[in-house]
C-alpha positions as CSV (number, residue, x, y, z in Angstrom):
1,M,-16.8,-11.3,-18.7
2,M,-19.9,-13.0,-20.1
3,A,-21.4,-11.2,-23.1
4,I,-25.0,-10.2,-23.0
5,P,-26.0,-9.9,-26.7
6,M,-29.5,-8.4,-26.1
7,L,-28.0,-4.9,-25.6
8,T,-25.2,-3.0,-27.4
9,G,-23.0,-0.4,-25.8
10,D,-25.1,2.3,-27.5
11,V,-27.5,2.8,-24.6
12,F,-24.6,3.2,-22.1
13,Q,-23.0,5.7,-24.4
14,E,-26.2,7.8,-24.0
15,F,-25.2,8.1,-20.3
16,G,-21.6,8.8,-21.3
17,I,-20.4,5.5,-19.9
18,N,-19.4,2.1,-21.3
19,A,-21.0,-1.3,-20.6
20,I,-18.4,-2.2,-17.9
21,E,-19.1,1.1,-16.1
22,G,-22.8,0.4,-16.4
23,Q,-22.4,-3.0,-14.8
24,T,-20.4,-1.5,-12.0
25,Y,-23.1,1.1,-11.4
26,F,-25.7,-1.6,-11.2
27,F,-23.5,-3.7,-8.9
28,N,-22.9,-0.8,-6.5
29,S,-26.6,0.0,-6.5
30,V,-27.3,-3.5,-5.2
31,T,-24.5,-3.6,-2.7
32,N,-23.8,-0.1,-1.3
33,G,-27.3,0.8,-0.1
34,S,-27.7,4.0,-2.2
35,M,-30.3,4.8,-4.8
36,G,-30.0,7.2,-7.7
37,F,-29.2,7.4,-11.4
38,P,-25.9,7.7,-13.3
39,Q,-24.9,11.4,-13.7
40,G,-25.3,11.1,-17.4
41,A,-29.1,10.4,-17.0
42,A,-29.8,14.1,-17.2
43,R,-28.7,14.2,-20.8
44,I,-31.3,11.7,-21.9
45,A,-34.1,13.5,-23.7
46,G,-37.5,13.2,-22.0
47,D,-39.2,11.3,-24.8
48,Q,-36.3,8.7,-24.8
49,R,-36.2,7.9,-21.1
50,V,-38.8,5.2,-21.1
51,R,-37.0,3.4,-24.0
52,V,-33.7,3.7,-22.2
53,I,-35.1,2.5,-18.9
54,K,-36.7,-0.5,-20.4
55,L,-33.5,-1.5,-22.2
56,L,-31.5,-1.1,-19.0
57,G,-34.0,-3.0,-17.0
58,E,-33.8,-5.9,-19.4
59,Y,-30.0,-5.8,-19.5
60,F,-29.5,-5.7,-15.8
61,R,-32.0,-8.5,-15.2
62,K,-29.9,-10.7,-17.5
63,Y,-26.6,-9.4,-16.2
64,Y,-27.7,-10.3,-12.6
65,K,-27.8,-14.0,-13.6
66,T,-24.3,-14.1,-15.2
67,E,-21.3,-15.7,-13.6
68,D,-19.5,-12.4,-13.7
69,F,-22.0,-10.8,-11.3
70,K,-22.1,-13.9,-9.1
71,T,-18.3,-14.1,-8.8
72,R,-18.1,-10.4,-8.2
73,Y,-20.8,-10.5,-5.5
74,A,-19.2,-13.5,-3.8
75,T,-15.9,-11.6,-3.6
76,W,-17.6,-8.5,-2.2
77,W,-19.6,-10.6,0.3
78,K,-16.5,-12.2,1.7
79,Q,-14.9,-8.8,2.2
80,Q,-17.9,-7.7,4.3
81,E,-17.4,-10.3,7.0
82,P,-17.8,-8.6,10.4
83,E,-14.6,-8.4,12.4
84,K,-14.7,-10.1,15.8
85,P,-14.5,-7.6,18.6
86,E,-11.4,-7.5,20.8
87,T,-11.8,-9.4,24.0
88,P,-11.0,-7.7,27.4
89,D,-7.8,-9.7,27.7
90,Q,-6.7,-8.9,24.2
91,H,-7.5,-5.2,24.8
92,L,-5.4,-5.2,28.0
93,A,-2.6,-7.1,26.4
94,R,-2.5,-4.6,23.5
95,E,-2.4,-1.7,25.9
96,K,0.4,-3.3,27.9
97,L,2.4,-3.9,24.7
98,D,1.8,-0.3,23.7
99,R,3.1,1.0,27.1
100,E,6.1,-1.2,26.9
101,N,7.0,0.0,23.4
102,Q,6.5,3.6,24.6
103,E,8.8,3.0,27.5
104,K,11.4,1.5,25.3
105,D,11.1,4.4,22.9
106,A,11.4,6.9,25.7
107,E,14.4,5.1,27.1
108,R,16.1,5.0,23.7
109,N,15.4,8.7,23.1
110,A,16.7,9.5,26.6
111,L,20.0,7.6,25.9
112,E,20.4,9.3,22.6
113,G,19.7,12.7,24.1
114,E,22.2,12.0,26.9
115,K,24.8,10.8,24.4
116,A,24.3,14.0,22.3
117,L,24.5,16.2,25.3
118,R,27.7,14.6,26.6
119,K,29.3,15.0,23.1
120,Q,28.2,18.7,23.1
121,I,29.8,19.2,26.6
122,A,33.0,17.5,25.4
123,E,33.3,19.7,22.4
124,T,32.3,23.0,24.1
125,K,35.3,25.2,24.8
126,D,33.5,28.0,26.7
127,A,33.7,27.3,30.4
128,A,30.4,29.0,31.3
129,M,28.5,27.2,28.5
130,K,30.1,23.9,29.5
131,K,29.0,24.4,33.1
132,Q,25.4,25.2,32.0
133,L,25.3,22.1,29.8
134,Q,26.7,19.9,32.6
135,E,23.9,21.2,34.9
136,I,21.3,20.3,32.2
137,L,22.8,16.8,32.0
138,E,22.7,16.3,35.7
139,S,19.1,17.5,35.9
140,T,18.1,15.3,33.1
141,L,19.8,12.2,34.7
142,K,18.1,13.0,38.0
143,I,14.7,13.1,36.4
144,Q,15.3,9.8,34.6
145,K,16.4,8.2,37.8
146,Q,13.2,9.5,39.6
147,L,11.0,8.1,36.8
148,K,12.7,4.6,37.0
149,E,12.3,4.6,40.8
150,Q,8.6,5.5,40.4
151,L,8.0,2.7,37.9
152,N,9.6,0.2,40.3
153,N,7.9,1.6,43.4
154,P,5.7,-1.1,45.0
155,E,2.9,1.3,45.7
156,F,2.9,2.5,42.1
157,K,2.8,-1.1,40.8
158,K,-0.1,-1.7,43.1
159,Q,-2.0,1.3,41.8
160,M,-1.4,0.1,38.2
161,K,-2.7,-3.4,39.1
162,E,-5.9,-1.8,40.5
163,M,-6.3,0.4,37.5
164,E,-5.9,-2.7,35.2
165,T,-8.6,-4.5,37.2
166,F,-10.9,-1.5,36.8
167,Q,-10.2,-1.2,33.1
168,K,-10.9,-4.9,32.6
169,Q,-14.3,-4.5,34.2
170,A,-15.1,-1.6,31.9
171,Y,-13.8,-3.5,28.9
172,E,-16.0,-6.5,29.8
173,E,-19.1,-4.4,29.8
174,E,-18.0,-2.8,26.5
175,Y,-17.3,-6.3,25.1
176,K,-20.8,-7.5,25.9
177,L,-22.3,-4.8,23.8
178,K,-19.8,-5.3,20.9
179,A,-20.3,-9.1,21.0
180,A,-24.0,-8.7,20.8
181,Q,-23.6,-6.3,17.8
182,H,-21.2,-8.7,16.2
183,K,-23.6,-11.5,16.5
184,A,-26.3,-9.4,14.8
185,D,-23.9,-8.3,12.1
186,L,-22.8,-11.8,11.5
187,E,-26.4,-13.0,11.1
188,R,-27.1,-10.2,8.7
189,W,-23.9,-11.1,6.8
190,N,-24.8,-14.7,6.5
191,T,-28.3,-13.6,5.2
192,I,-26.9,-11.5,2.4
193,K,-24.7,-14.3,1.1
194,N,-27.6,-14.7,-1.3
195,P,-27.7,-11.5,-3.4
196,D,-31.4,-11.8,-3.9
197,V,-31.8,-10.5,-0.3
198,L,-30.1,-7.2,-1.1
199,L,-31.7,-6.9,-4.6
200,K,-35.2,-7.5,-3.2
201,E,-34.5,-4.8,-0.5
202,K,-33.3,-2.4,-3.1
203,L,-36.3,-2.9,-5.4
204,E,-38.7,-2.6,-2.5
205,E,-36.9,0.5,-1.3
206,F,-37.2,2.0,-4.7
207,L,-40.9,1.3,-5.0
208,D,-41.5,2.8,-1.5
209,H,-39.5,6.0,-2.2
210,S,-40.9,6.6,-5.6
211,A,-44.6,6.0,-4.7
212,D,-45.5,9.5,-3.7
213,I,-43.9,11.7,-6.4
214,D,-46.1,14.7,-7.1
215,F,-45.3,15.3,-10.8
216,S,-47.7,18.2,-10.9
217,A,-45.7,20.2,-8.3
218,K,-45.0,23.8,-9.3
219,L,-41.5,25.2,-9.5
220,K,-40.2,28.8,-9.3
221,E,-36.9,30.6,-9.8
222,Q,-34.9,31.4,-6.7
223,Y,-31.4,32.8,-6.8
224,G,-30.8,31.3,-10.2
225,H,-32.1,27.9,-9.4
226,K,-35.5,26.2,-9.7
227,V,-37.1,25.3,-6.4
228,F,-40.5,23.9,-5.4
229,V,-43.2,26.5,-4.6
230,N,-44.3,24.1,-1.9
231,A,-41.8,24.4,0.9
232,E,-42.6,20.8,2.1
233,L,-41.7,19.4,-1.3
234,E,-38.5,21.5,-1.4
235,S,-37.5,19.7,1.9
236,K,-37.8,16.3,0.2
237,D,-34.6,14.2,-0.2
238,S,-32.5,14.2,-3.3
239,F,-33.9,10.9,-4.6
240,W,-37.4,12.2,-4.5
241,K,-36.3,15.2,-6.5
242,L,-34.4,13.0,-9.0
243,C,-37.6,11.0,-9.6
244,F,-39.5,14.3,-10.1
245,R,-36.9,15.5,-12.7
246,A,-36.9,12.1,-14.4
247,G,-40.6,12.5,-15.1
248,K,-43.7,10.4,-14.6
249,P,-43.4,8.1,-17.6
250,A,-39.8,7.2,-16.8
251,V,-40.5,6.6,-13.1
252,E,-43.6,4.5,-13.9
253,A,-41.5,2.4,-16.4
254,A,-38.9,1.9,-13.7
255,R,-41.5,0.9,-11.1
256,M,-43.0,-1.6,-13.5
257,I,-39.6,-3.2,-14.0
258,A,-39.1,-3.4,-10.2
259,K,-42.5,-4.9,-9.7
260,E,-41.9,-7.5,-12.4
261,W,-38.5,-8.4,-11.0
262,L,-39.8,-8.8,-7.5
263,G,-42.6,-11.0,-8.8
264,E,-40.0,-13.3,-10.4
265,M,-38.1,-13.5,-7.1
266,K,-41.1,-14.8,-5.1
């Protein structure tokens, strides 16, 4: 892993994590579509948050340019390749194979059951019990014979063929939708081969979501927890509330870093 000398592990220790965990947090923030802060952020004293944020901003801007990040991202990107949807013919072939395997399993289980029942009959000394078991065997064999006759019945085979045609039509309609979605997913996947795309989206998303934080909002105690007096603010999402708890200086420092980073990417 490439060393980044401008920042020691001390700042990560303030979050209760090490540098590798910090890099992983940053990587996941870029790739997994979520926004937030490390859990240990709450332990950073209010008057130290701006200092920590500036250090992290500088660190991650340099880490982003390392071969370690680029290699890690390339590996992750390959893993995200959209899977081609199953064609109607492939779908039908898979279902046919599943049916054949189920029929084989059923036939094997029936033979094993018949074998076990014959063995039980042979070992049974009680005449009444032996007769009862023999009746069960005959009934079982009769049912098995009926099932085989049904499977080989021309009318049944015709119905199955008609059902397969109907299913194929339904699968073709479904495939059109899935193929269109796969095309869109593939285009998106090719677009994000460049990590700048996701990073820019993430920075813009952060700026958008942190633009309307009312740091003057009042809180009150309710059932042992602090909640916003304003019910509308209490309904805000968790990220909005995280920004509120971080405080105006910290959020403004983070917004400044995001704006500068975006400016470099244009």
